[in-house]
C-alpha positions in Angstrom: 77.9 67.1 102.9 79.2 69.4 100.2 81.4 72.3 101.0 78.4 74.7 101.3 77.1 72.6 104.3 80.4 72.8 106.2 81.4 75.5 108.6 84.4 77.8 108.0 86.5 79.7 110.4 85.0 83.1 111.0 87.2 85.2 113.3 90.0 84.9 115.9 90.3 86.5 119.3 93.8 87.2 120.5 94.9 87.9 124.1 97.1 91.0 124.1 99.0 92.8 126.8 98.5 96.4 125.5 95.4 97.2 123.6 96.6 100.4 122.0 99.8 98.7 120.8 97.8 95.8 119.3 95.3 98.1 117.6 98.2 100.0 116.1 99.8 96.9 114.7 96.6 95.4 113.3 95.6 98.8 111.8 99.0 100.1 110.5 100.8 96.9 109.6 98.0 94.6 108.7 95.8 97.2 107.2 92.6 96.6 109.2 90.0 99.0 110.3 88.9 99.5 114.0 85.2 98.5 113.9 84.4 98.8 117.6 86.1 98.9 121.0 85.0 98.2 124.5 87.0 100.8 126.5 90.5 99.7 127.3 89.6 96.0 127.3 88.7 94.9 123.8 88.7 96.0 120.1 87.3 94.4 117.0 89.2 94.8 113.7 88.3 94.0 110.1 88.9 94.5 106.5 86.1 95.7 104.2 83.5 96.6 106.8 82.9 93.1 108.2 82.0 93.2 111.9 85.4 91.6 112.9 88.0 89.3 111.6 90.3 89.8 114.6 89.2 90.5 118.2 91.8 91.8 120.6 91.3 91.7 124.3 93.1 92.2 127.6 90.5 90.4 129.7 93.0 87.9 131.0 96.3 89.3 129.7 96.7 93.1 130.4 100.4 93.7 131.0 101.1 90.1 130.4 104.1 88.4 128.8 104.2 86.8 125.3 103.5 83.1 125.4 106.6 80.8 125.8 107.6 79.2 122.5 107.6 75.6 123.8 104.2 75.7 125.5 100.7 74.9 124.1 98.5 77.5 122.6 97.8 79.1 119.3 100.6 78.4 116.8 99.4 81.1 114.4 96.4 82.6 112.8 96.5 82.3 109.0 95.3 85.1 106.8 94.4 84.1 103.2 95.0 86.8 100.6 93.1 86.7 97.3 96.1 87.2 94.9 99.8 86.7 94.9 100.2 90.5 94.4 98.0 91.3 97.4 100.1 88.9 99.5 103.3 90.6 98.3 101.9 94.1 99.2 101.0 92.9 102.7 104.4 91.2 103.2 106.1 94.4 102.0 104.1 96.5 104.4 105.1 94.3 107.3 108.8 94.3 106.3 108.7 98.1 105.9 107.2 98.4 109.4 110.2 96.5 110.8 108.4 93.3 111.4 110.8 90.3 111.4 109.6 87.8 108.8 111.1 84.7 110.3 109.8 82.2 107.9 108.6 81.9 104.3 107.8 78.8 102.2 106.3 77.6 99.0 104.1 74.7 100.3 103.2 73.6 96.8 99.5 74.6 97.4 100.4 78.1 98.7 103.0 80.7 99.2 103.3 81.7 102.9 105.2 84.1 105.2 105.4 83.9 109.0 105.9 86.6 111.7 104.6 87.5 115.1 102.4 90.4 116.3 103.8 92.5 119.2 102.3 90.1 121.7 104.1 87.0 120.3 101.0 85.7 118.5 102.0 83.9 115.4 100.7 85.1 112.0 100.8 83.4 108.7 99.9 85.4 105.6 99.4 83.3 102.5 98.0 83.0 99.0 96.6 79.7 97.6 97.8 78.7 94.2 95.2 77.7 91.7 94.0 74.1 92.5 95.1 73.0 89.0 98.7 73.8 90.1 98.5 71.9 93.4 100.9 68.9 93.7 98.4 66.0 93.6 100.0 62.6 94.0 98.9 59.4 92.3 97.0 58.2 95.4 94.9 61.3 95.5 96.7 63.0 98.4 98.5 66.3 98.3 102.3 66.4 98.1 102.7 69.6 100.2 106.2 70.7 101.3 108.3 73.5 102.7 110.4 74.7 99.8 112.2 78.0 100.5 112.0 80.8 98.0 113.9 84.1 97.7 112.3 86.6 100.0 113.7 89.9 98.5 112.4 89.4 95.0 109.0 88.4 96.4 108.9 91.6 98.6 109.9 93.6 95.5 106.6 92.4 93.9 104.8 94.5 96.5 106.5 97.8 95.7 105.5 100.9 93.7 102.0 101.7 92.7 100.6 98.7 94.6 97.2 98.6 96.1 96.5 96.5 99.2 93.7 94.1 99.2 92.4 92.5 102.4 92.6 88.7 102.8 89.9 86.6 101.1 86.8 85.5 103.0 84.1 87.4 104.8 84.0 91.1 104.5 
């Protein structure tokens, strides 16, 4: 099977406690558009007019508490940005909105930042480096890692005259 014959991850649905708060976060912080909503129970958000990249629902979680850190469940949803600059703009927008960026790393293959939405759902925003720059080892495997980088200079890359681009993929 070549890569064209394999499935890809299409969209993610998140359980949220407060639909209006979740819509506000995904619209104002993550830059998504509200595509459709089902009353006060569900909403579908996207970039670029796609039907939805993120579904938000309160079907089993209205008024609920964030998931406990040491329990099973979704670790994070990862959003791939098309360029380093687009990632810096998105990270800057999150930081400017008061979102706590609690992790950031150069994984060798990508630059990634980590934070939570208001319901405690983990979010990774990242940019893949060009494949030619990936750390291939002699045995053909990747030598990925968790090298820290300076956050403030990276966030500064997303300032002044920047335009925001949605993550790569469908849409």
